[in-house]
N, CA, C and O atoms as a GROMACS GRO file, in nm:
protein
  396
    1MET      N    1   0.149  -3.035   0.781
    1MET     CA    2   0.055  -2.998   0.886
    1MET      C    3   0.009  -3.125   0.957
    1MET      O    4  -0.014  -3.228   0.894
    2LYS      N    5  -0.005  -3.115   1.086
    2LYS     CA    6  -0.059  -3.225   1.164
    2LYS      C    7  -0.208  -3.197   1.188
    2LYS      O    8  -0.249  -3.082   1.205
    3TYR      N    9  -0.285  -3.304   1.189
    3TYR     CA   10  -0.430  -3.293   1.206
    3TYR      C   11  -0.477  -3.380   1.322
    3TYR      O   12  -0.411  -3.478   1.358
    4ALA      N   13  -0.590  -3.344   1.377
    4ALA     CA   14  -0.653  -3.422   1.483
    4ALA      C   15  -0.802  -3.434   1.449
    4ALA      O   16  -0.858  -3.349   1.381
    5THR      N   17  -0.863  -3.540   1.497
    5THR     CA   18  -1.006  -3.559   1.475
    5THR      C   19  -1.084  -3.471   1.572
    5THR      O   20  -1.055  -3.469   1.692
    6LEU      N   21  -1.182  -3.400   1.521
    6LEU     CA   22  -1.266  -3.312   1.601
    6LEU      C   23  -1.373  -3.395   1.671
    6LEU      O   24  -1.472  -3.436   1.609
    7GLY      N   25  -1.353  -3.420   1.800
    7GLY     CA   26  -1.448  -3.499   1.877
    7GLY      C   27  -1.474  -3.633   1.811
    7GLY      O   28  -1.380  -3.702   1.771
    8ASN      N   29  -1.599  -3.670   1.799
    8ASN     CA   30  -1.634  -3.795   1.734
    8ASN      C   31  -1.697  -3.771   1.596
    8ASN      O   32  -1.772  -3.855   1.546
    9THR      N   33  -1.666  -3.655   1.536
    9THR     CA   34  -1.725  -3.619   1.407
    9THR      C   35  -1.658  -3.686   1.288
    9THR      O   36  -1.718  -3.699   1.182
   10GLY      N   37  -1.533  -3.730   1.305
   10GLY     CA   38  -1.458  -3.784   1.193
   10GLY      C   39  -1.392  -3.676   1.110
   10GLY      O   40  -1.318  -3.706   1.016
   11LEU      N   41  -1.417  -3.550   1.142
   11LEU     CA   42  -1.360  -3.438   1.069
   11LEU      C   43  -1.218  -3.411   1.118
   11LEU      O   44  -1.196  -3.396   1.238
   12LEU      N   45  -1.123  -3.405   1.026
   12LEU     CA   46  -0.985  -3.375   1.062
   12LEU      C   47  -0.962  -3.225   1.057
   12LEU      O   48  -0.990  -3.159   0.956
   13VAL      N   49  -0.910  -3.172   1.165
   13VAL     CA   50  -0.879  -3.029   1.172
   13VAL      C   51  -0.730  -3.012   1.198
   13VAL      O   52  -0.667  -3.093   1.265
   14SER      N   53  -0.676  -2.904   1.144
   14SER     CA   54  -0.535  -2.876   1.166
   14SER      C   55  -0.510  -2.849   1.314
   14SER      O   56  -0.594  -2.790   1.382
   15LYS      N   57  -0.394  -2.892   1.362
   15LYS     CA   58  -0.360  -2.866   1.502
   15LYS      C   59  -0.329  -2.720   1.525
   15LYS      O   60  -0.333  -2.673   1.639
   16LEU      N   61  -0.298  -2.648   1.420
   16LEU     CA   62  -0.281  -2.504   1.429
   16LEU      C   63  -0.412  -2.438   1.388
   16LEU      O   64  -0.474  -2.476   1.289
   17CYS      N   65  -0.452  -2.339   1.464
   17CYS     CA   66  -0.573  -2.264   1.435
   17CYS      C   67  -0.533  -2.120   1.401
   17CYS      O   68  -0.446  -2.063   1.466
   18PHE      N   69  -0.596  -2.063   1.301
   18PHE     CA   70  -0.568  -1.925   1.264
   18PHE      C   71  -0.674  -1.836   1.328
   18PHE      O   72  -0.792  -1.850   1.298
   19GLY      N   73  -0.632  -1.746   1.415
   19GLY     CA   74  -0.722  -1.653   1.482
   19GLY      C   75  -0.740  -1.526   1.401
   19GLY      O   76  -0.644  -1.475   1.342
   20THR      N   77  -0.862  -1.474   1.398
   20THR     CA   78  -0.893  -1.359   1.313
   20THR      C   79  -0.921  -1.230   1.390
   20THR      O   80  -0.979  -1.137   1.334
   21MET      N   81  -0.883  -1.223   1.518
   21MET     CA   82  -0.919  -1.103   1.593
   21MET      C   83  -0.843  -0.979   1.547
   21MET      O   84  -0.877  -0.868   1.588
   22THR      N   85  -0.741  -0.995   1.463
   22THR     CA   86  -0.671  -0.877   1.409
   22THR      C   87  -0.735  -0.825   1.282
   22THR      O   88  -0.694  -0.720   1.231
   23PHE      N   89  -0.836  -0.896   1.229
   23PHE     CA   90  -0.906  -0.850   1.109
   23PHE      C   91  -1.003  -0.740   1.147
   23PHE      O   92  -1.084  -0.758   1.238
   24GLY      N   93  -0.998  -0.629   1.080
   24GLY     CA   94  -1.095  -0.524   1.106
   24GLY      C   95  -1.039  -0.385   1.094
   24GLY      O   96  -0.926  -0.364   1.051
   25ASP      N   97  -1.122  -0.292   1.133
   25ASP     CA   98  -1.090  -0.150   1.114
   25ASP      C   99  -1.066  -0.076   1.245
   25ASP      O  100  -1.070   0.047   1.248
   26GLY      N  101  -1.040  -0.149   1.351
   26GLY     CA  102  -1.006  -0.085   1.476
   26GLY      C  103  -1.122  -0.042   1.562
   26GLY      O  104  -1.105   0.041   1.650
   27ARG      N  105  -1.239  -0.096   1.540
   27ARG     CA  106  -1.354  -0.058   1.621
   27ARG      C  107  -1.372  -0.152   1.739
   27ARG      O  108  -1.318  -0.263   1.741
   28GLY      N  109  -1.446  -0.108   1.836
   28GLY     CA  110  -1.486  -0.191   1.948
   28GLY      C  111  -1.373  -0.227   2.043
   28GLY      O  112  -1.271  -0.158   2.050
   29LEU      N  113  -1.392  -0.334   2.115
   29LEU     CA  114  -1.301  -0.380   2.219
   29LEU      C  115  -1.160  -0.408   2.168
   29LEU      O  116  -1.063  -0.393   2.242
   30PHE      N  117  -1.147  -0.449   2.043
   30PHE     CA  118  -1.019  -0.489   1.988
   30PHE      C  119  -0.952  -0.380   1.906
   30PHE      O  120  -0.869  -0.409   1.820
   31LYS      N  121  -0.988  -0.254   1.930
   31LYS     CA  122  -0.938  -0.144   1.848
   31LYS      C  123  -0.786  -0.130   1.850
   31LYS      O  124  -0.728  -0.080   1.754
   32GLY      N  125  -0.722  -0.173   1.956
   32GLY     CA  126  -0.577  -0.161   1.964
   32GLY      C  127  -0.501  -0.260   1.878
   32GLY      O  128  -0.383  -0.239   1.849
   33ILE      N  129  -0.566  -0.368   1.837
   33ILE     CA  130  -0.495  -0.471   1.761
   33ILE      C  131  -0.560  -0.507   1.628
   33ILE      O  132  -0.501  -0.582   1.550
   34SER      N  133  -0.677  -0.456   1.601
   34SER     CA  134  -0.747  -0.496   1.478
   34SER      C  135  -0.724  -0.393   1.368
   34SER      O  136  -0.793  -0.291   1.360
   35SER      N  137  -0.626  -0.421   1.285
   35SER     CA  138  -0.595  -0.327   1.177
   35SER      C  139  -0.569  -0.396   1.043
   35SER      O  140  -0.522  -0.331   0.949
   36VAL      N  141  -0.599  -0.524   1.032
   36VAL     CA  142  -0.578  -0.597   0.907
   36VAL      C  143  -0.702  -0.582   0.821
   36VAL      O  144  -0.810  -0.629   0.858
   37GLY      N  145  -0.686  -0.518   0.707
   37GLY     CA  146  -0.796  -0.498   0.613
   37GLY      C  147  -0.817  -0.618   0.522
   37GLY      O  148  -0.754  -0.722   0.540
   38GLN      N  149  -0.905  -0.601   0.424
   38GLN     CA  150  -0.943  -0.713   0.337
   38GLN      C  151  -0.825  -0.769   0.258
   38GLN      O  152  -0.808  -0.891   0.251
   39ALA      N  153  -0.745  -0.683   0.198
   39ALA     CA  154  -0.632  -0.732   0.117
   39ALA      C  155  -0.534  -0.812   0.202
   39ALA      O  156  -0.487  -0.918   0.161
   40GLY      N  157  -0.503  -0.761   0.320
   40GLY     CA  158  -0.412  -0.831   0.410
   40GLY      C  159  -0.472  -0.962   0.458
   40GLY      O  160  -0.401  -1.063   0.468
   41ALA      N  161  -0.601  -0.962   0.487
   41ALA     CA  162  -0.669  -1.084   0.531
   41ALA      C  163  -0.668  -1.189   0.420
   41ALA      O  164  -0.644  -1.307   0.446
   42ASP      N  165  -0.694  -1.146   0.297
   42ASP     CA  166  -0.691  -1.240   0.184
   42ASP      C  167  -0.556  -1.310   0.176
   42ASP      O  168  -0.548  -1.431   0.156
   43GLU      N  169  -0.450  -1.233   0.190
   43GLU     CA  170  -0.314  -1.288   0.181
   43GLU      C  171  -0.288  -1.385   0.297
   43GLU      O  172  -0.232  -1.493   0.276
   44LEU      N  173  -0.328  -1.347   0.417
   44LEU     CA  174  -0.306  -1.433   0.534
   44LEU      C  175  -0.387  -1.562   0.526
   44LEU      O  176  -0.336  -1.670   0.558
   45VAL      N  177  -0.512  -1.552   0.485
   45VAL     CA  178  -0.597  -1.670   0.474
   45VAL      C  179  -0.543  -1.763   0.366
   45VAL      O  180  -0.539  -1.885   0.386
   46LYS      N  181  -0.502  -1.710   0.253
   46LYS     CA  182  -0.445  -1.793   0.146
   46LYS      C  183  -0.320  -1.865   0.193
   46LYS      O  184  -0.304  -1.984   0.168
   47THR      N  185  -0.231  -1.792   0.260
   47THR     CA  186  -0.108  -1.852   0.311
   47THR      C  187  -0.140  -1.963   0.411
   47THR      O  188  -0.076  -2.068   0.410
   48SER      N  189  -0.239  -1.939   0.496
   48SER     CA  190  -0.279  -2.040   0.596
   48SER      C  191  -0.332  -2.166   0.528
   48SER      O  192  -0.291  -2.277   0.562
   49ILE      N  193  -0.423  -2.148   0.433
   49ILE     CA  194  -0.481  -2.262   0.363
   49ILE      C  195  -0.374  -2.336   0.285
   49ILE      O  196  -0.370  -2.459   0.286
   50ASP      N  197  -0.287  -2.263   0.216
   50ASP     CA  198  -0.178  -2.326   0.142
   50ASP      C  199  -0.087  -2.406   0.234
   50ASP      O  200  -0.028  -2.506   0.192
   51GLY      N  201  -0.076  -2.363   0.359
   51GLY     CA  202   0.007  -2.433   0.458
   51GLY      C  203  -0.065  -2.548   0.527
   51GLY      O  204  -0.006  -2.616   0.611
   52GLY      N  205  -0.192  -2.570   0.493
   52GLY     CA  206  -0.265  -2.683   0.547
   52GLY      C  207  -0.360  -2.649   0.660
   52GLY      O  208  -0.427  -2.739   0.712
   53ILE      N  209  -0.368  -2.524   0.700
   53ILE     CA  210  -0.460  -2.487   0.807
   53ILE      C  211  -0.603  -2.490   0.754
   53ILE      O  212  -0.633  -2.434   0.649
   54ASN      N  213  -0.690  -2.557   0.829
   54ASN     CA  214  -0.832  -2.561   0.793
   54ASN      C  215  -0.919  -2.527   0.914
   54ASN      O  216  -1.038  -2.558   0.915
   55PHE      N  217  -0.861  -2.465   1.013
   55PHE     CA  218  -0.929  -2.434   1.139
   55PHE      C  219  -0.911  -2.285   1.165
   55PHE      O  220  -0.800  -2.238   1.191
   56PHE      N  221  -1.021  -2.209   1.157
   56PHE     CA  222  -1.018  -2.065   1.174
   56PHE      C  223  -1.106  -2.026   1.292
   56PHE      O  224  -1.220  -2.071   1.304
   57ASP      N  225  -1.052  -1.943   1.379
   57ASP     CA  226  -1.126  -1.895   1.495
   57ASP      C  227  -1.176  -1.755   1.468
   57ASP      O  228  -1.101  -1.667   1.426
   58THR      N  229  -1.304  -1.734   1.492
   58THR     CA  230  -1.362  -1.602   1.482
   58THR      C  231  -1.473  -1.590   1.585
   58THR      O  232  -1.524  -1.691   1.635
   59ALA      N  233  -1.510  -1.469   1.616
   59ALA     CA  234  -1.618  -1.446   1.713
   59ALA      C  235  -1.685  -1.314   1.681
   59ALA      O  236  -1.623  -1.223   1.626
   60ASP      N  237  -1.812  -1.305   1.714
   60ASP     CA  238  -1.886  -1.184   1.680
   60ASP      C  239  -1.844  -1.063   1.762
   60ASP      O  240  -1.887  -0.951   1.732
   61ASN      N  241  -1.762  -1.082   1.864
   61ASN     CA  242  -1.715  -0.964   1.937
   61ASN      C  243  -1.580  -0.913   1.888
   61ASN      O  244  -1.533  -0.810   1.935
   62TYR      N  245  -1.516  -0.981   1.795
   62TYR     CA  246  -1.393  -0.930   1.733
   62TYR      C  247  -1.434  -0.817   1.639
   62TYR      O  248  -1.502  -0.840   1.539
   63THR      N  249  -1.395  -0.696   1.672
   63THR     CA  250  -1.430  -0.575   1.596
   63THR      C  251  -1.578  -0.571   1.558
   63THR      O  252  -1.615  -0.539   1.445
   64GLU      N  253  -1.660  -0.604   1.656
   64GLU     CA  254  -1.805  -0.597   1.640
   64GLU      C  255  -1.856  -0.676   1.519
   64GLU      O  256  -1.947  -0.633   1.450
   65GLY      N  257  -1.795  -0.792   1.495
   65GLY     CA  258  -1.837  -0.879   1.386
   65GLY      C  259  -1.766  -0.854   1.254
   65GLY      O  260  -1.784  -0.931   1.159
   66GLU      N  261  -1.686  -0.750   1.246
   66GLU     CA  262  -1.616  -0.717   1.122
   66GLU      C  263  -1.518  -0.828   1.081
   66GLU      O  264  -1.504  -0.856   0.962
   67SER      N  265  -1.453  -0.891   1.178
   67SER     CA  266  -1.357  -0.997   1.143
   67SER      C  267  -1.426  -1.114   1.076
   67SER      O  268  -1.369  -1.178   0.988
   68GLU      N  269  -1.550  -1.144   1.117
   68GLU     CA  270  -1.624  -1.252   1.053
   68GLU      C  271  -1.658  -1.217   0.910
   68GLU      O  272  -1.646  -1.301   0.820
   69ARG      N  273  -1.701  -1.094   0.887
   69ARG     CA  274  -1.733  -1.050   0.752
   69ARG      C  275  -1.609  -1.058   0.663
   69ARG      O  276  -1.617  -1.104   0.549
   70ILE      N  277  -1.495  -1.012   0.715
   70ILE     CA  278  -1.372  -1.012   0.638
   70ILE      C  279  -1.329  -1.156   0.606
   70ILE      O  280  -1.289  -1.184   0.493
   71LEU      N  281  -1.336  -1.247   0.704
   71LEU     CA  282  -1.299  -1.386   0.678
   71LEU      C  283  -1.390  -1.446   0.570
   71LEU      O  284  -1.342  -1.513   0.479
   72GLY      N  285  -1.520  -1.423   0.581
   72GLY     CA  286  -1.612  -1.473   0.479
   72GLY      C  287  -1.581  -1.419   0.341
   72GLY      O  288  -1.586  -1.493   0.242
   73GLN      N  289  -1.549  -1.290   0.334
   73GLN     CA  290  -1.514  -1.230   0.205
   73GLN      C  291  -1.384  -1.288   0.152
   73GLN      O  292  -1.370  -1.308   0.031
   74SER      N  293  -1.288  -1.314   0.240
   74SER     CA  294  -1.162  -1.376   0.197
   74SER      C  295  -1.187  -1.512   0.135
   74SER      O  296  -1.130  -1.544   0.031
   75LEU      N  297  -1.274  -1.592   0.197
   75LEU     CA  298  -1.305  -1.724   0.141
   75LEU      C  299  -1.371  -1.710   0.004
   75LEU      O  300  -1.342  -1.788  -0.086
   76ARG      N  301  -1.459  -1.610  -0.011
   76ARG     CA  302  -1.520  -1.585  -0.143
   76ARG      C  303  -1.414  -1.536  -0.242
   76ARG      O  304  -1.410  -1.583  -0.356
   77ASN      N  305  -1.328  -1.443  -0.199
   77ASN     CA  306  -1.226  -1.390  -0.289
   77ASN      C  307  -1.129  -1.498  -0.336
   77ASN      O  308  -1.075  -1.490  -0.446
   78LEU      N  309  -1.108  -1.597  -0.253
   78LEU     CA  310  -1.017  -1.707  -0.288
   78LEU      C  311  -1.089  -1.820  -0.360
   78LEU      O  312  -1.031  -1.926  -0.386
   79ASN      N  313  -1.216  -1.796  -0.394
   79ASN     CA  314  -1.298  -1.893  -0.469
   79ASN      C  315  -1.309  -2.027  -0.398
   79ASN      O  316  -1.304  -2.132  -0.462
   80ILE      N  317  -1.324  -2.023  -0.268
   80ILE     CA  318  -1.346  -2.145  -0.192
   80ILE      C  319  -1.498  -2.163  -0.184
   80ILE      O  320  -1.568  -2.093  -0.111
   81ALA      N  321  -1.546  -2.258  -0.262
   81ALA     CA  322  -1.690  -2.280  -0.272
   81ALA      C  323  -1.746  -2.330  -0.140
   81ALA      O  324  -1.674  -2.390  -0.060
   82ARG      N  325  -1.875  -2.307  -0.117
   82ARG     CA  326  -1.939  -2.349   0.008
   82ARG      C  327  -1.917  -2.497   0.036
   82ARG      O  328  -1.889  -2.534   0.150
   83LEU      N  329  -1.931  -2.581  -0.064
   83LEU     CA  330  -1.914  -2.724  -0.041
   83LEU      C  331  -1.773  -2.758   0.003
   83LEU      O  332  -1.755  -2.849   0.084
   84SER      N  333  -1.674  -2.688  -0.049
   84SER     CA  334  -1.536  -2.719  -0.008
   84SER      C  335  -1.505  -2.660   0.129
   84SER      O  336  -1.403  -2.694   0.188
   85ARG      N  337  -1.590  -2.571   0.179
   85ARG     CA  338  -1.568  -2.514   0.312
   85ARG      C  339  -1.599  -2.614   0.423
   85ARG      O  340  -1.568  -2.589   0.540
   86ILE      N  341  -1.660  -2.725   0.388
   86ILE     CA  342  -1.689  -2.826   0.489
   86ILE      C  343  -1.560  -2.866   0.559
   86ILE      O  344  -1.561  -2.895   0.678
   87GLY      N  345  -1.450  -2.866   0.487
   87GLY     CA  346  -1.320  -2.899   0.545
   87GLY      C  347  -1.263  -2.788   0.630
   87GLY      O  348  -1.168  -2.810   0.705
   88LEU      N  349  -1.319  -2.670   0.621
   88LEU     CA  350  -1.274  -2.559   0.704
   88LEU      C  351  -1.363  -2.554   0.827
   88LEU      O  352  -1.485  -2.542   0.816
   89VAL      N  353  -1.304  -2.561   0.942
   89VAL     CA  354  -1.383  -2.558   1.064
   89VAL      C  355  -1.377  -2.417   1.119
   89VAL      O  356  -1.270  -2.367   1.152
   90LEU      N  357  -1.491  -2.355   1.129
   90LEU     CA  358  -1.499  -2.221   1.184
   90LEU      C  359  -1.558  -2.230   1.323
   90LEU      O  360  -1.668  -2.281   1.341
   91THR      N  361  -1.486  -2.182   1.422
   91THR     CA  362  -1.544  -2.181   1.555
   91THR      C  363  -1.634  -2.059   1.562
   91THR      O  364  -1.590  -1.947   1.541
   92LEU      N  365  -1.759  -2.082   1.590
   92LEU     CA  366  -1.861  -1.979   1.581
   92LEU      C  367  -1.918  -1.949   1.719
   92LEU      O  368  -1.919  -2.034   1.809
   93SER      N  369  -1.965  -1.829   1.733
   93SER     CA  370  -2.035  -1.795   1.857
   93SER      C  371  -2.170  -1.864   1.858
   93SER      O  372  -2.216  -1.912   1.754
   94ARG      N  373  -2.232  -1.871   1.973
   94ARG     CA  374  -2.360  -1.942   1.987
   94ARG      C  375  -2.470  -1.879   1.905
   94ARG      O  376  -2.568  -1.945   1.871
   95SER      N  377  -2.456  -1.752   1.871
   95SER     CA  378  -2.562  -1.682   1.799
   95SER      C  379  -2.561  -1.711   1.650
   95SER      O  380  -2.647  -1.662   1.577
   96GLN      N  381  -2.464  -1.789   1.604
   96GLN     CA  382  -2.451  -1.813   1.461
   96GLN      C  383  -2.481  -1.958   1.428
   96GLN      O  384  -2.484  -2.045   1.515
   97SER      N  385  -2.503  -1.981   1.300
   97SER     CA  386  -2.517  -2.118   1.252
   97SER      C  387  -2.442  -2.128   1.121
   97SER      O  388  -2.420  -2.028   1.053
   98VAL      N  389  -2.402  -2.249   1.087
   98VAL     CA  390  -2.334  -2.272   0.960
   98VAL      C  391  -2.441  -2.307   0.858
   98VAL      O  392  -2.512  -2.406   0.875
   99ALA      N  393  -2.453  -2.226   0.754
   99ALA     CA  394  -2.555  -2.250   0.651
   99ALA      C  395  -2.492  -2.246   0.514
   99ALA      O  396  -2.561  -2.264   0.414
   0.00000   0.00000   0.00000
């Protein structure tokens, strides 16, 4: 995997970003493409991390926030502790904060 520095933060992020708009149950604006449930998301997130991806895109309008919940649950299911998530860069909507 190739990495780039995120602005002037010193944080290295993968040049490939994994988008999560397909995670969900088909509700809202993305109903035509959001059909990946929790088990499928867990497998995709694990494969991405194993491949070196540490940059995940999500937004609160993807299936009305369901994709964010599923991604968070995948990280918990894969036993990725909060402290080790520092290396995972999540692009967040303005209404959210990283805590």
